[in-house]
N, C-alpha and C positions, 0 to 999 in steps of 0.2 A: 133797574139795577144792572150794572155791568157784570158780565160773566168772565171778564178778563182776570186772570190770576198771575202772580209772579212766576217766572220760569227762567231757565238758563238758555238764552238764545245762542250759545256758542257750542252746541252739541247737535249733531245730526245722527243718523242711524248707526254708523260705525266709526265716526271720527269726532274729534274735539278740535275746535278752531281756537287757538290761543294766540296771545300777543307775541310779536317778535321781540325777543329780549336781547339786550346788549351783553351776551354771555358767550363764552368760547364755544359751547356746543351748538348754539344757534348759528354763530359765524361759520363754524366748520360745516354745518349742514347746508347753509346758503351757498357757501363756496363750492361744495360738492355739486349742487344743482347747477350753479352758474358755470362751473367748469365742464359740464357735460356738453361738449361741442355738438353732438348729434341733436340733443334737445334744443339747444340754442339756435341751431340752423333751421329748425322748424318753427321758431316762434319769435326770433329777434331780427329786426331790420339791420342791426349793426353789422359791420364787417367782423367776421369771426376772428377773434384773437385769443390767445391764452388768457385766462382769467387771472387777475392779480388780486391779492388780499385787499388792496386799496379800492378797486372797483367793487369787490364783494361787499366791503363795509359801506360804501356809498349806496349800493342797491339795498342793503339791509336797512340802512337809515331811511331811505326813501319809502320802503314798504312800511316801516314802523311809524314814521312821522308824517309823511306827505299824502298817503293814500286816504281816501274816505274810510276805508277799512282794509287793513293788511294783516294777515294772520299766517301762522304756521299750521298746517294740517297735520294732526297727530292721530294715531290709532287710539281708540278707546278700549280699555280693558273690558271684555265682554262680561266678566264676572263682577266687576266693580266699576261702574261707569264714571266714578269720580277719579279713577287713576288714569293718568295720561301716559300713553305708550310711545312707541317709536314715531319719529317725524317722517311724514311721507311726501309733503309738498308745501307749496306756498301759493296763496291766492290773494288777490287784492282787487278792490273796486277803486279805480283811479279817481282822484279828485279833479274837479274842474276849477279854474280860477274863479274867485268870488264874483266877478262880473258876468259869469256864465251860469252861476248856481241856480238861477230861476228857471232854467230849462230842465232841471231835475233828471239828468241822465248821467251815466257812468259807463266805464269800460272795464271788463274783467281781464285780468292777466293771471295766468296760472302756469305753474311748473310742478310736475310730479317727478319724484326720484325714480330713476330707471327701474329699480327692482319692484316698484309698486305700480308701474304703468300696466294698463290692460286688466286691472282688477276692479274697476268701477269707482275708485276713490276720486278720480278727477271729475267724473260725472256727478257724484254725490256732492263734492265741494262746490261745483258750479251751481247745482240746484239750490244748495244752501245759500250761496252768495246772492242768487236771485231772490230768494225769500227774504234775506236780510235787507237787500237793497230796496225791495218793494214795500215790505211790511215794517221794517225798523227805520230805514233812512228816508222813506217817502219818495223814492225815485219813481219816475214815470216810464223811463226807458233804460235798458241796459244793452250794451253791445259787446261783441267779442269778434276777433278777427282771426283769419287763418290764411296761410299761403296755399295756393292751389295745389302744390305738390304734397301737402300734408292731408292726405285723404282720410286718415283716421280721425283727425280733429274735425274735419268737415262732416263726416258721418255722425260723430258724437253730437255736434251742435244741432244738426238736423233732428236727431233722435230726441234731444232734450226740448225741442219745440222752438228753437230759434228760426227766424225767417231770413233767408238770404236777401239782403237789401241792396247789394251792389258789388261791383268788382272794379278795382283799379287795375286795368290791363297792363301787363308787362311792367309792373312797378318795382319788381325785385330782381336783382341780378344775383344768381346763385349757381354755383357749380357749372359755369359756362353757358348759362341760358337764362332767359327772362321768364318770370312767373307772375301770375296775378295775385293780388291781395284781395281776399274775399271778406266782405263785411256782413256780419249777422247781427240781428237785433231782436229784442223781445220787449213788448210793452207790458205794463203792469196788469192789464186785463186779459192777457193771452195765457 
């Protein structure tokens, strides 16, 4: 007899992971994160430009509809875990084209709002997305990337158990210099 019981897979210790909705408050939140040039300079290959509402809505739609899993990270009310609190970030497991699905891997993309960085929410969300990817989606491998100048992200990925798998040397031009792209990975049995 199985010991598995129904449960809510969209909650972790301190946060709730909910769907990205086509509503003004989600669009405003996503726009705020995407407009944070400092955050984007640490995680996006694109040439930094002021964020428009058009590109925000395109990104919001991508997260909601094209990712294997794309969610808004929200604080859980500690006195009532069913209440959803303030939005703190966005995380997604990217989808691969159907012709590559048999390889069973994905890549994590995460953005945490400035006022919630350094409080452990990003690490908690990454651990949750790993659990979701391995236990719910049946993935074998999950990867995440960092630029070599983003030392905080690199320390976090090491601490969470990711293995550095490689570097693309001098692959990013930023602020007048070349920087490496560092690839981290984790397998389902690690």
